N, C-alpha and C positions, 0 to 999 in steps of 0.2 A: 442887446439880445442876451438871453440867459442860455449858456451852452448846455447845462444839465442841472439836475437836482439829484444827487446821489445818496441822499439820506432821507428816506420816507418810510413811515410806519403805517401799518394797517391793523385791522382787528385781529390779526394773527400775533400781534404784540400785546402784552398784558395791559398796557397803558393807553391803548387806542381803540376807538369804537368805529372808525370809518372803514368801509370796505375798500378793497383794492380798486374796484371799478370807479368808486367815487374819487379816489386819489388820481386816477388816470384822467378823468374828466376835468378835475381841477388843474392838472398840468396843462391840458389843452387850452383851457380858459386863460391860463397865464402865459400862453404862447411858448411853452417849453416842449421841445421835441424829443428830449431824452431824459429818462428818469431811472432811478434804481430803487427797488424796494429792499429794505434792510431791517428785517424783524430782529427783535432782541433774542439772543440765545444766552439766557442767564443760568449760570452753572455754579455760582458760589453756594456752598452748603447752607448758609444762613439766608439766602435770598428767598423772600416769600413767593416769588413767581418762578422759581426754578422749574424747568421742564414744561413751561407753558406752551412753548412753540411746537406746532404740529407740522412737521416738515412735509410729509406726504400730501396732506391737504393743501398746504401752501403751494407746492409745486403744481398741483392740479389747477389751482386758481390762477397762478401766474401764466400758465400755458393757455388757459382760456382767455385771459386778458390780452396776451400777445396775439392771439388769433383775432380777437374782436377789434383791436386797435392797430392791426397790421397796416403799414404804409403811412400812418399818421403819427405814431408814437413809438419810439424805441424804448423798450422796457428791459432793464438789466436786472439780473438776479443777484442780489447781494445778501449779506448776513452780518449783523452786528454782534461780534463776539466779545463778551464781557470777560476780562481777565484771561485771554487765550493762553497765556504762558503757564497757567495753572491747570489747564485741562487739555493737554497736548493730544492724548490718545483719542478723546472724544471728538476733538476737532478734526483730527486726521481722518477719522471714520466718516465724518460729515462731508469733508472735501471729496472723499472717494465715492460717496453715495449719490451726488447730484452735480450737474454741470454749472457750477457757480461762475459768475462773471467777476466778482470781487468780494472781499471780506473787509469789514471794518474792525480794527482793534480798538476796544474801548476799555477804559479803567473806571469802573463804577464802585469798586471796593478796594480799599487799601487796608490790609490787615482785616480786622473784623468791623471796620467802620465803613458805612455805606454813604456814598457821596450825596444821596438824596435826603439823608436824615439830618435834621438840624442838630441833633445830639452829637453828631460827629464834629461839630465846630465849637465845642465848649472849651477846648484846650487853647493855648496861645497860638496865634496865627502861624508863627514860625514853625512850631512843631507839626501842625496839621499839613501845611504846604510842603514842608520838607519830606514828611512821610509819604505824601502823595507822589512827589517827583522821584523819590527813591524807588517806589513800586513801579512807576511808569518806566524808569530806566530798566528795571528787571524785565518788564514786558517787552520793550523794544529790543533788548538784548536777545531774547528768544526769537522774536519776530514771528514768522509764519502767518502773517496776515498782509493784506495788500495796501491798506490805507489806515493811517493813524487818525482816529476820530477825535474831535474836540480836545486837543491835547492839554489845554489848561482849563478843562471843565470845572475843576475844583473852585475856580474863582466865581463861577456862576452862582454857587450857593454860599461860598465864603463871603461874598460881597455884603450879604445881609448882616454879617457878624463882625467883619473886619474892615469894611469899606473897600475902596478901589484897590485892585490888585496891582502891585508894582513888580513887573517881571525882572527888573534889575536887581532886586533883593535875592533872586534865585537864579541869576543869569548863568552861573557855572553849571548848575544842574540842568537847566533848560537847554543850554548850548550842547551839553553832552548828549542829551536825548536827541536833539536835532541832528547832530553829527552821525549818530548811529542810524537814524532814519534815512539820512541822505546816503550813507555808505551802503545800506541794504537795499537802496532803490525803493523804499516804501514811500508811497505818496502821502502828503499831508492834507487833511481835510480842513477847509475853512467853514466852520459851522455857524449858522446864523441864529440859532435858537436863543442865544443870550442877548440878541438885539431886541427880542420881544420881552425882555425882563428889565428890571430897574438898572442893571449894570450897563445895558445898552452898548455892548461891545462884541465884536466877532470873537470867535474862539477857534484858533488863537488870534491875538491882536496883531495889528500891522507891525509892531516892533518885533514880535516873534517871527513873523513872515520874513522880515528883513534879515534876521539872524539865519533863518533856514536858507535863504538865497545865498548868503555869504558862506554857509557851510557846504555849498554845492548841491543843495536840494533842488530837484527839478519837478517832480510830480505834484500837482495841486488838484484837488477836487473840491467841489462846492456842494454844501448840503444844508437844507432848511431844517432838518430834524423834525419834519412836520408830523404831527399826530392828529391834525384836523385838516380837512380839505382847504380851508381858507389860508393855511400856512404854507402850502406847497409853493415853493419858489420865493417865499417871503425873505427879503433882505439880501438876496443873492446878488443883485446888481450892486449894492453897497459893498458886499464882500469882494466882488470882482474888481471894483475900483481899488480896493486895498491891495489885492493881488498884483494888479498892474503897477501900482505905485511902489510896490516892494521890489520891482525889477523882473517879474516873471512875464514872459510873452506867450505862454501857452498854459492850457489846463490838460489834465490827463483824462483820457477815456479808457474804459476797461471792457474787455470782452474775453471770456474764457480765461480770466485771470492774467491776461496779457495787457500791458499798459502801452497806450499810444498817445503821443503829444498832439494836441489839437491847437493850432496857432490861434491867438486872440486877435 
């Protein structure tokens, strides 16, 4: 049984064409009773989709879907914040404007290099990955988000240039990030989008989940990062198996930015 899918996009995100209602129906087809919509809030000055998100319209639509699917589907209001540590004032205003259930902290830019751009991976592997984890540390040091999304996402695109990612090469940096996340009681997302790519591995991997558990981390969420209805819930059972094998006996549920442990 899939406890939730907390990372779903709709056509309120720049890279998705599916409606919110389509994603709701897909969740029900996949026998998922709790989902969270998490549109991109892209704020980097060089991001071509900066300011795409239309918050007022989105809140009208999620309210309509909550009414339509009441009693059969729990719908959480989330937001995916790109580089939240660099846009503190904007994000604080957003938090105060709407009753969010949770926020995802995502790192899509490190410096002026975009993680989705193959040109960002022309430098030596060590330089790219270290720059990414340095920026990720800065992000978690500031915090002010509820869930760290796809923390080793850089490997999803680096795989095509450098081959399989070895977390042990960067274990000191990764362990430092994980300790900060655990100390701040930020939940760690297990994202399954990379299972649908040639790398075929969750983000983060089971090894990193084991390190998070050893650091005292507790909160875990699961997300398909679906941008199409057929991907809602995809790979989550596999991710859940890795979570259990890493020593966790619960996942985190969020409501009004409060975290609750749900036993597995």
